[in-house]
FIKOLZA-1660 file (N, C-alpha, C; in steps of 0.1 Angstrom, whole numbers, plus 5000, padded with zeros to 4 digits):
% residues 115
   i   px   py   pz ch aa at
   1 4863 5126 4929  A  X  N
   1 4858 5121 4942  A  X CA
   1 4868 5110 4947  A  X  C
   2 4872 5111 4960  A  X  N
   2 4880 5101 4966  A  X CA
   2 4872 5093 4976  A  X  C
   3 4875 5080 4976  A  X  N
   3 4867 5071 4985  A  X CA
   3 4877 5064 4994  A  X  C
   4 4876 5066 5007  A  X  N
   4 4885 5059 5016  A  X CA
   4 4880 5044 5017  A  X  C
   5 4890 5035 5016  A  X  N
   5 4887 5021 5016  A  X CA
   5 4889 5015 5030  A  X  C
   6 4879 5008 5036  A  X  N
   6 4881 5001 5048  A  X CA
   6 4889 4989 5046  A  X  C
   7 4900 4987 5053  A  X  N
   7 4909 4975 5051  A  X CA
   7 4908 4965 5062  A  X  C
   8 4899 4966 5071  A  X  N
   8 4897 4956 5082  A  X CA
   8 4893 4943 5075  A  X  C
   9 4899 4932 5078  A  X  N
   9 4895 4919 5073  A  X CA
   9 4901 4916 5059  A  X  C
  10 4910 4925 5054  A  X  N
  10 4916 4924 5041  A  X CA
  10 4931 4921 5044  A  X  C
  11 4936 4910 5037  A  X  N
  11 4950 4907 5038  A  X CA
  11 4957 4913 5026  A  X  C
  12 4969 4919 5027  A  X  N
  12 4977 4924 5016  A  X CA
  12 4990 4918 5016  A  X  C
  13 4994 4914 5004  A  X  N
  13 5008 4908 5002  A  X CA
  13 5014 4915 4990  A  X  C
  14 5027 4918 4992  A  X  N
  14 5034 4925 4981  A  X CA
  14 5037 4915 4970  A  X  C
  15 5033 4918 4958  A  X  N
  15 5035 4910 4946  A  X CA
  15 5046 4915 4937  A  X  C
  16 5049 4928 4939  A  X  N
  16 5060 4934 4932  A  X CA
  16 5065 4946 4940  A  X  C
  17 5078 4946 4942  A  X  N
  17 5084 4956 4951  A  X CA
  17 5082 4970 4946  A  X  C
  18 5083 4980 4954  A  X  N
  18 5080 4994 4950  A  X CA
  18 5089 4998 4938  A  X  C
  19 5082 5005 4929  A  X  N
  19 5089 5010 4917  A  X CA
  19 5086 5025 4916  A  X  C
  20 5095 5033 4910  A  X  N
  20 5093 5047 4909  A  X CA
  20 5080 5050 4900  A  X  C
  21 5073 5060 4904  A  X  N
  21 5061 5064 4895  A  X CA
  21 5066 5075 4886  A  X  C
  22 5067 5072 4873  A  X  N
  22 5072 5081 4863  A  X CA
  22 5061 5087 4855  A  X  C
  23 5065 5099 4850  A  X  N
  23 5056 5106 4840  A  X CA
  23 5059 5101 4826  A  X  C
  24 5052 5106 4816  A  X  N
  24 5053 5101 4803  A  X CA
  24 5067 5103 4797  A  X  C
  25 5075 5113 4803  A  X  N
  25 5088 5116 4798  A  X CA
  25 5099 5108 4806  A  X  C
  26 5094 5099 4815  A  X  N
  26 5104 5091 4823  A  X CA
  26 5109 5097 4836  A  X  C
  27 5104 5109 4839  A  X  N
  27 5108 5116 4851  A  X CA
  27 5099 5111 4863  A  X  C
  28 5106 5108 4874  A  X  N
  28 5098 5104 4886  A  X CA
  28 5089 5115 4891  A  X  C
  29 5077 5112 4894  A  X  N
  29 5067 5121 4899  A  X CA
  29 5069 5124 4914  A  X  C
  30 5065 5136 4918  A  X  N
  30 5066 5139 4932  A  X CA
  30 5053 5143 4938  A  X  C
  31 5052 5141 4951  A  X  N
  31 5040 5145 4958  A  X CA
  31 5038 5160 4958  A  X  C
  32 5026 5165 4954  A  X  N
  32 5024 5180 4953  A  X CA
  32 5025 5187 4966  A  X  C
  33 5022 5181 4977  A  X  N
  33 5023 5188 4990  A  X CA
  33 5036 5187 4996  A  X  C
  34 5043 5175 4996  A  X  N
  34 5055 5173 5004  A  X CA
  34 5068 5174 4995  A  X  C
  35 5066 5171 4982  A  X  N
  35 5078 5171 4973  A  X CA
  35 5085 5157 4973  A  X  C
  36 5080 5148 4981  A  X  N
  36 5086 5134 4982  A  X CA
  36 5083 5127 4969  A  X  C
  37 5093 5118 4965  A  X  N
  37 5092 5110 4953  A  X CA
  37 5081 5100 4955  A  X  C
  38 5073 5098 4944  A  X  N
  38 5062 5088 4944  A  X CA
  38 5067 5074 4940  A  X  C
  39 5061 5064 4946  A  X  N
  39 5064 5050 4942  A  X CA
  39 5051 5043 4941  A  X  C
  40 5051 5032 4933  A  X  N
  40 5040 5023 4931  A  X CA
  40 5043 5009 4936  A  X  C
  41 5035 5004 4945  A  X  N
  41 5037 4990 4950  A  X CA
  41 5025 4982 4945  A  X  C
  42 5028 4970 4939  A  X  N
  42 5017 4961 4935  A  X CA
  42 5014 4952 4946  A  X  C
  43 5001 4951 4950  A  X  N
  43 4997 4942 4961  A  X CA
  43 4986 4933 4957  A  X  C
  44 4986 4921 4963  A  X  N
  44 4975 4912 4962  A  X CA
  44 4966 4914 4974  A  X  C
  45 4954 4917 4971  A  X  N
  45 4944 4919 4982  A  X CA
  45 4935 4907 4983  A  X  C
  46 4933 4902 4995  A  X  N
  46 4925 4890 4997  A  X CA
  46 4915 4892 5009  A  X  C
  47 4902 4888 5006  A  X  N
  47 4892 4888 5017  A  X CA
  47 4884 4875 5014  A  X  C
  48 4872 4875 5021  A  X  N
  48 4864 4863 5020  A  X CA
  48 4858 4861 5006  A  X  C
  49 4858 4871 4998  A  X  N
  49 4852 4870 4985  A  X CA
  49 4862 4866 4974  A  X  C
  50 4875 4866 4977  A  X  N
  50 4885 4863 4967  A  X CA
  50 4897 4872 4968  A  X  C
  51 4904 4873 4956  A  X  N
  51 4916 4882 4956  A  X CA
  51 4916 4890 4944  A  X  C
  52 4924 4901 4945  A  X  N
  52 4926 4911 4934  A  X CA
  52 4940 4916 4935  A  X  C
  53 4945 4921 4924  A  X  N
  53 4958 4928 4923  A  X CA
  53 4955 4942 4921  A  X  C
  54 4961 4951 4930  A  X  N
  54 4960 4965 4928  A  X CA
  54 4974 4971 4929  A  X  C
  55 4976 4983 4923  A  X  N
  55 4988 4991 4924  A  X CA
  55 4985 5003 4933  A  X  C
  56 4993 5005 4943  A  X  N
  56 4991 5015 4953  A  X CA
  56 5003 5025 4953  A  X  C
  57 4999 5038 4951  A  X  N
  57 5009 5049 4951  A  X CA
  57 5011 5054 4965  A  X  C
  58 5024 5056 4969  A  X  N
  58 5028 5062 4981  A  X CA
  58 5038 5073 4979  A  X  C
  59 5038 5083 4988  A  X  N
  59 5049 5093 4988  A  X CA
  59 5061 5086 4996  A  X  C
  60 5072 5085 4990  A  X  N
  60 5083 5077 4996  A  X CA
  60 5082 5063 4993  A  X  C
  61 5093 5056 4993  A  X  N
  61 5093 5042 4990  A  X CA
  61 5091 5033 5002  A  X  C
  62 5080 5025 5002  A  X  N
  62 5078 5016 5013  A  X CA
  62 5090 5006 5015  A  X  C
  63 5094 5003 5027  A  X  N
  63 5104 4993 5029  A  X CA
  63 5098 4979 5030  A  X  C
  64 5095 4974 5019  A  X  N
  64 5088 4961 5018  A  X CA
  64 5095 4952 5007  A  X  C
  65 5093 4939 5008  A  X  N
  65 5098 4930 4998  A  X CA
  65 5087 4921 4992  A  X  C
  66 5090 4915 4981  A  X  N
  66 5081 4906 4974  A  X CA
  66 5077 4895 4984  A  X  C
  67 5064 4892 4983  A  X  N
  67 5057 4881 4991  A  X CA
  67 5056 4884 5006  A  X  C
  68 5058 4897 5010  A  X  N
  68 5057 4901 5024  A  X CA
  68 5043 4906 5027  A  X  C
  69 5037 4900 5038  A  X  N
  69 5024 4906 5042  A  X CA
  69 5026 4920 5047  A  X  C
  70 5017 4929 5044  A  X  N
  70 5018 4943 5047  A  X CA
  70 5005 4948 5052  A  X  C
  71 5006 4960 5059  A  X  N
  71 4994 4967 5063  A  X CA
  71 4994 4980 5054  A  X  C
  72 4982 4984 5050  A  X  N
  72 4980 4996 5042  A  X CA
  72 4973 5006 5050  A  X  C
  73 4979 5018 5052  A  X  N
  73 4973 5028 5060  A  X CA
  73 4967 5039 5052  A  X  C
  74 4954 5041 5055  A  X  N
  74 4946 5052 5048  A  X CA
  74 4946 5050 5033  A  X  C
  75 4940 5039 5029  A  X  N
  75 4939 5035 5014  A  X CA
  75 4927 5043 5009  A  X  C
  76 4930 5050 4998  A  X  N
  76 4920 5059 4991  A  X CA
  76 4919 5055 4976  A  X  C
  77 4907 5053 4971  A  X  N
  77 4904 5050 4957  A  X CA
  77 4899 5063 4950  A  X  C
  78 4905 5066 4939  A  X  N
  78 4900 5077 4931  A  X CA
  78 4896 5072 4917  A  X  C
  79 4883 5072 4914  A  X  N
  79 4879 5068 4900  A  X CA
  79 4884 5078 4890  A  X  C
  80 4887 5074 4878  A  X  N
  80 4891 5084 4868  A  X CA
  80 4886 5079 4854  A  X  C
  81 4885 5089 4845  A  X  N
  81 4880 5087 4831  A  X CA
  81 4887 5097 4822  A  X  C
  82 4895 5093 4813  A  X  N
  82 4902 5102 4804  A  X CA
  82 4901 5096 4790  A  X  C
  83 4895 5104 4781  A  X  N
  83 4894 5100 4767  A  X CA
  83 4888 5087 4765  A  X  C
  84 4878 5084 4772  A  X  N
  84 4870 5071 4770  A  X CA
  84 4876 5060 4778  A  X  C
  85 4888 5061 4784  A  X  N
  85 4894 5051 4792  A  X CA
  85 4892 5054 4807  A  X  C
  86 4890 5044 4815  A  X  N
  86 4888 5047 4829  A  X CA
  86 4893 5036 4838  A  X  C
  87 4894 5039 4851  A  X  N
  87 4899 5030 4860  A  X CA
  87 4898 5036 4874  A  X  C
  88 4905 5030 4883  A  X  N
  88 4906 5035 4897  A  X CA
  88 4921 5036 4901  A  X  C
  89 4924 5047 4906  A  X  N
  89 4938 5049 4911  A  X CA
  89 4938 5048 4926  A  X  C
  90 4947 5040 4932  A  X  N
  90 4948 5038 4946  A  X CA
  90 4960 5045 4952  A  X  C
  91 4958 5051 4963  A  X  N
  91 4969 5059 4970  A  X CA
  91 4968 5055 4985  A  X  C
  92 4979 5055 4992  A  X  N
  92 4979 5052 5006  A  X CA
  92 4989 5061 5013  A  X  C
  93 4986 5063 5026  A  X  N
  93 4996 5071 5033  A  X CA
  93 5008 5064 5036  A  X  C
  94 5007 5050 5038  A  X  N
  94 5019 5042 5040  A  X CA
  94 5016 5027 5038  A  X  C
  95 5026 5020 5035  A  X  N
  95 5025 5005 5034  A  X CA
  95 5037 5000 5043  A  X  C
  96 5033 4992 5053  A  X  N
  96 5043 4988 5063  A  X CA
  96 5042 4973 5064  A  X  C
  97 5054 4966 5067  A  X  N
  97 5054 4952 5070  A  X CA
  97 5045 4948 5081  A  X  C
  98 5038 4937 5080  A  X  N
  98 5031 4931 5092  A  X CA
  98 5041 4925 5101  A  X  C
  99 5041 4928 5114  A  X  N
  99 5051 4921 5123  A  X CA
  99 5050 4906 5122  A  X  C
 100 5061 4899 5122  A  X  N
 100 5061 4885 5122  A  X CA
 100 5055 4879 5135  A  X  C
 101 5050 4867 5135  A  X  N
 101 5044 4861 5146  A  X CA
 101 5054 4861 5158  A  X  C
 102 5067 4858 5155  A  X  N
 102 5077 4857 5166  A  X CA
 102 5078 4871 5172  A  X  C
 103 5079 4882 5164  A  X  N
 103 5080 4895 5169  A  X CA
 103 5068 4899 5177  A  X  C
 104 5056 4896 5173  A  X  N
 104 5044 4899 5180  A  X CA
 104 5044 4892 5193  A  X  C
 105 5048 4879 5194  A  X  N
 105 5048 4871 5206  A  X CA
 105 5058 4877 5216  A  X  C
 106 5070 4882 5211  A  X  N
 106 5080 4888 5220  A  X CA
 106 5074 4901 5226  A  X  C
 107 5068 4909 5218  A  X  N
 107 5062 4921 5222  A  X CA
 107 5051 4919 5233  A  X  C
 108 5043 4909 5230  A  X  N
 108 5032 4905 5239  A  X CA
 108 5038 4900 5252  A  X  C
 109 5048 4892 5252  A  X  N
 109 5054 4887 5264  A  X CA
 109 5061 4898 5272  A  X  C
 110 5067 4907 5265  A  X  N
 110 5074 4918 5272  A  X CA
 110 5063 4927 5278  A  X  C
 111 5052 4930 5272  A  X  N
 111 5042 4938 5277  A  X CA
 111 5036 4931 5290  A  X  C
 112 5034 4918 5289  A  X  N
 112 5028 4911 5300  A  X CA
 112 5038 4911 5312  A  X  C
 113 5051 4910 5310  A  X  N
 113 5061 4910 5321  A  X CA
 113 5061 4924 5328  A  X  C
 114 5058 4934 5320  A  X  N
 114 5059 4948 5326  A  X CA
 114 5046 4951 5333  A  X  C
 115 5035 4944 5332  A  X  N
 115 5023 4947 5338  A  X CA
 115 5022 4943 5352  A  X  C
% end
């Protein structure tokens, strides 16, 4: 079962840059549908209840850096249980940088000037 996670009101910050997602033999895994290489990005998630660290898999390497605020698009959680061990695997369609305040202000000003 896959569960889509609502991310409104959640802040995400990169705590470890994207790393290749490898199988047990050290080969990088690929997306079954697209063939793109899989990467794992460690994120700190924060909301009004506190913070957690999660690892999110994406097809393709997100262009993000450590300590960068990001947006996570279509975050899905998949619970798993193998040989008595269990957890939750997180996957997202994309992880993108949050525009800086200066960039947002410039975009807003340009939009206002064109109106």
